[in-house]
N, CA, C and O of each residue as an XYZ file, in Angstrom:
352
protein
N     132.797    107.218    176.104
C     133.112    106.607    174.928
C     132.215    107.153    173.781
O     131.051    107.436    174.064
N     132.607    107.304    172.667
C     131.939    107.933    171.502
C     130.954    106.700    170.921
O     131.410    105.561    170.818
N     129.810    106.959    170.615
C     128.926    105.987    170.162
C     128.712    105.927    168.747
O     128.542    104.815    168.247
N     128.692    107.019    167.976
C     128.615    107.009    166.556
C     129.850    106.678    165.861
O     130.919    107.152    166.247
N     129.769    105.834    164.781
C     131.045    105.464    164.038
C     131.770    106.637    163.502
O     132.995    106.747    163.558
N     130.911    107.576    162.940
C     131.509    108.881    162.249
C     132.275    109.661    163.431
O     133.339    110.218    163.156
N     131.801    109.712    164.640
C     132.490    110.262    165.661
C     133.727    109.728    166.129
O     134.674    110.437    166.470
N     133.724    108.336    166.149
C     134.906    107.550    166.447
C     135.965    107.888    165.327
O     137.114    108.185    165.655
N     135.606    107.844    164.100
C     136.477    108.047    163.083
C     137.105    109.509    163.126
O     138.291    109.728    162.879
N     136.198    110.459    163.459
C     136.658    111.798    163.556
C     137.693    112.016    164.541
O     138.662    112.759    164.382
N     137.379    111.183    165.782
C     138.425    111.236    166.935
C     139.736    110.650    166.538
O     140.744    111.170    167.016
N     139.865    109.598    165.694
C     140.948    108.931    165.302
C     141.665    109.990    164.258
O     142.885    110.153    164.300
N     141.016    110.543    163.526
C     141.670    111.468    162.449
C     142.252    112.713    163.205
O     143.302    113.244    162.843
N     141.583    113.110    164.177
C     141.841    114.369    165.061
C     143.291    114.048    165.728
O     144.193    114.885    165.696
N     143.437    112.847    166.297
C     144.705    112.649    166.903
C     145.839    112.557    165.923
O     146.941    112.995    166.254
N     145.647    112.014    164.727
C     146.719    111.863    163.723
C     147.033    113.253    163.171
O     148.208    113.576    162.994
N     145.996    114.114    162.883
C     146.273    115.533    162.457
C     146.906    116.297    163.388
O     147.832    117.034    163.050
N     146.469    116.209    164.707
C     147.282    116.987    165.758
C     148.673    116.612    165.886
O     149.463    117.510    166.176
N     149.113    115.417    165.714
C     150.481    114.898    165.796
C     151.224    115.393    164.572
O     152.394    115.768    164.645
N     150.513    115.390    163.425
C     151.260    115.788    162.287
C     151.410    117.386    162.260
O     152.377    117.908    161.705
N     150.445    118.104    162.862
C     150.585    119.630    162.761
C     151.713    119.890    163.888
O     152.460    120.852    163.709
N     151.867    119.157    164.943
C     152.879    119.477    165.972
C     154.240    119.263    165.387
O     155.154    120.050    165.631
N     154.408    118.132    164.562
C     155.640    117.946    163.938
C     156.074    119.044    163.013
O     157.227    119.475    163.005
N     155.090    119.496    162.215
C     155.266    120.496    161.169
C     155.719    121.794    161.939
O     156.684    122.468    161.580
N     154.937    122.078    163.023
C     155.229    123.448    163.686
C     156.547    123.330    164.307
O     157.292    124.308    164.247
N     156.960    122.191    164.938
C     158.271    122.062    165.485
C     159.329    122.327    164.429
O     160.261    123.075    164.726
N     159.264    121.755    163.166
C     160.271    121.741    162.297
C     160.416    123.269    161.805
O     161.518    123.779    161.605
N     159.284    123.900    161.643
C     159.305    125.281    161.115
C     159.810    126.275    162.179
O     160.434    127.269    161.810
N     159.560    126.042    163.516
C     160.219    126.709    164.600
C     161.731    126.565    164.535
O     162.472    127.530    164.721
N     162.153    125.399    164.279
C     163.708    125.116    164.269
C     164.247    125.978    163.180
O     165.220    126.700    163.395
N     163.667    125.935    162.043
C     164.206    126.780    160.926
C     164.134    128.213    161.036
O     165.017    128.921    160.552
N     163.041    128.731    161.703
C     162.897    130.150    161.866
C     164.041    130.557    162.959
O     164.670    131.607    162.832
N     164.257    129.687    164.001
C     165.337    130.010    164.880
C     166.653    130.074    164.245
O     167.487    130.921    164.568
N     166.846    129.198    163.356
C     168.242    129.226    162.599
C     168.364    130.541    161.869
O     169.441    131.137    161.884
N     167.442    130.965    161.309
C     167.411    132.336    160.588
C     167.686    133.537    161.689
O     168.495    134.443    161.485
N     167.019    133.427    162.692
C     167.266    134.541    163.611
C     168.610    134.477    164.324
O     169.194    135.513    164.643
N     169.094    133.290    164.572
C     170.430    133.070    165.099
C     171.360    133.695    164.204
O     172.195    134.486    164.641
N     171.280    133.390    162.921
C     172.254    133.809    161.858
C     172.209    135.231    161.755
O     173.233    135.861    161.489
N     171.115    135.787    161.940
C     170.908    137.379    161.747
C     171.470    138.021    163.007
O     172.090    139.081    162.913
N     171.290    137.454    164.129
C     171.874    138.056    165.374
C     173.409    138.036    165.232
O     174.103    138.967    165.641
N     173.882    136.999    164.671
C     175.489    136.946    164.691
C     176.011    137.691    163.441
O     177.212    137.744    163.175
N     175.002    138.291    162.652
C     175.394    139.039    161.443
C     176.101    138.213    160.399
O     176.893    138.798    159.659
N     175.908    136.953    160.260
C     176.457    136.012    159.277
C     175.454    136.082    158.095
O     174.446    135.377    158.066
N     175.768    136.932    157.163
C     174.938    137.160    155.897
C     174.700    135.815    155.188
O     173.554    135.401    155.013
N     175.732    135.168    154.800
C     175.474    133.985    154.058
C     174.704    132.836    154.733
O     173.910    132.107    154.140
N     175.015    132.755    155.997
C     174.225    131.679    156.715
C     172.762    132.153    156.942
O     171.824    131.357    156.979
N     172.625    133.481    157.091
C     171.143    133.865    157.179
C     170.458    133.741    155.869
O     169.272    133.413    155.852
N     171.111    133.977    154.762
C     170.382    133.803    153.581
C     170.007    132.329    153.337
O     168.891    131.965    152.968
N     170.978    131.578    153.562
C     170.818    130.034    153.336
C     169.756    129.537    154.305
O     168.957    128.712    153.861
N     169.643    129.922    155.553
C     168.573    129.473    156.368
C     167.237    130.034    155.990
O     166.213    129.368    156.149
N     167.223    131.325    155.458
C     165.925    131.835    155.073
C     165.426    131.120    153.879
O     164.228    130.873    153.743
N     166.322    130.783    153.012
C     165.913    129.971    151.787
C     165.320    128.622    152.224
O     164.516    128.035    151.500
N     165.687    128.169    153.318
C     165.047    126.931    153.846
C     163.806    127.252    154.566
O     162.852    126.478    154.481
N     163.735    128.348    155.282
C     162.588    128.599    156.212
C     161.450    129.014    155.309
O     160.356    128.545    155.620
N     161.493    129.729    154.351
C     160.406    130.290    153.489
C     159.516    129.199    153.001
O     158.300    129.259    153.181
N     160.074    128.229    152.403
C     159.192    127.150    151.782
C     158.540    126.369    152.860
O     157.411    125.905    152.700
N     159.232    126.206    153.978
C     158.709    125.398    155.053
C     157.541    126.115    155.593
O     156.529    125.459    155.839
N     157.562    127.468    155.819
C     156.472    128.221    156.333
C     155.252    128.200    155.222
O     154.076    128.060    155.560
N     155.608    128.330    154.080
C     154.475    128.343    153.054
C     153.806    127.042    153.036
O     152.578    126.986    152.964
N     154.588    125.912    153.102
C     153.961    124.555    152.983
C     153.117    124.278    154.241
O     152.061    123.653    154.150
N     153.576    124.737    155.399
C     152.789    124.629    156.601
C     151.537    125.327    156.643
O     150.525    124.893    157.192
N     151.648    126.515    155.994
C     150.148    127.274    155.821
C     149.438    126.646    154.811
O     148.217    126.643    154.974
N     149.866    126.113    153.814
C     149.177    125.471    152.825
C     148.443    124.155    153.368
O     147.285    123.859    153.073
N     149.184    123.495    154.105
C     148.483    122.343    154.747
C     147.551    122.699    155.974
O     146.737    121.898    156.433
N     147.736    123.901    156.431
C     146.670    124.164    157.572
C     147.264    124.084    158.899
O     146.543    124.218    159.887
N     148.575    123.867    159.014
C     149.216    123.692    160.222
C     149.243    124.976    160.936
O     149.009    124.994    162.145
N     149.508    126.038    160.295
C     149.504    127.419    160.763
C     148.591    128.247    159.789
O     148.335    127.808    158.669
N     148.121    129.412    160.217
C     147.296    130.223    159.627
C     148.239    130.913    158.389
O     149.434    131.148    158.564
N     147.606    131.173    157.248
C     148.344    131.801    156.105
C     149.002    133.042    156.334
O     150.108    133.332    155.878
N     148.197    133.862    157.149
C     148.729    135.297    157.578
C     149.858    135.124    158.561
O     150.826    135.883    158.508
N     149.785    134.209    159.411
C     150.849    134.037    160.445
C     152.175    133.668    159.482
O     153.243    134.251    159.667
N     152.043    132.830    158.624
C     153.199    132.391    157.802
C     153.694    133.517    157.024
O     154.902    133.713    156.891
N     152.736    134.320    156.466
C     153.184    135.579    155.628
C     154.017    136.550    156.535
O     155.098    137.039    156.205
N     153.345    136.770    157.767
C     154.045    137.682    158.622
C     155.409    137.263    159.015
O     156.319    138.089    158.941
N     155.656    135.951    159.460
C     156.812    135.486    159.673
C     157.954    135.574    158.559
O     159.115    135.929    158.764
N     157.463    135.226    157.478
C     158.376    135.348    156.190
C     158.770    136.735    155.920
O     159.886    137.003    155.474
N     157.752    137.753    156.218
C     158.170    139.035    155.981
C     159.110    139.502    156.977
O     160.089    140.159    156.622
N     158.883    139.196    158.299
C     159.821    139.619    159.353
C     161.227    139.120    159.213
O     162.224    139.830    159.339
N     161.223    137.752    158.924
C     162.533    137.122    158.650
C     163.286    137.676    157.445
O     164.489    137.922    157.526
N     162.648    137.857    156.428
C     163.265    138.721    155.170
C     163.798    139.900    155.437
O     164.876    140.270    154.972
N     162.945    140.693    156.349
C     163.278    142.097    156.697
C     164.638    142.016    157.584
O     165.585    142.768    157.355
N     164.655    141.096    158.555
C     165.837    140.891    159.358
C     167.071    140.531    158.564
O     168.131    141.111    158.798
N     166.977    139.599    157.636
C     168.154    139.363    156.776
C     168.570    140.405    155.944
O     169.768    140.654    155.807
N     167.616    141.093    155.324
C     168.003    142.243    154.493
C     168.685    143.531    155.353
O     169.507    144.286    154.833
N     168.290    143.644    156.526
C     168.874    144.615    157.441
C     170.407    144.344    157.585
O     171.243    145.248    157.575
N     170.705    142.986    157.724
C     172.160    142.793    158.029
C     172.951    142.723    156.697
O     174.173    142.866    156.683
N     172.209    142.495    155.563
C     172.947    142.440    154.339
C     173.458    143.758    153.772
O     174.269    143.813    152.848
N     172.924    144.831    154.394
C     173.331    146.248    153.778
C     174.750    146.439    154.276
O     175.378    147.455    153.977
């Protein structure tokens, strides 16, 4: 058991932050999968719509610290590239 009050508080915060990050990551993964599924079926409109939902979610999760900013940037780039490839 933790003895210092500050350590106890930090442990409580850590649990809450971990749960919040897991929730955010799960939501982002779902949106990314929607973009990839639409891209694989070559449905341009659905892919663009899904991409429009995924990009802000990725950016927000990076801003909040749930994922690294370069990770978010890389995912956004690859998703955009995939959607643009089927749009031609």
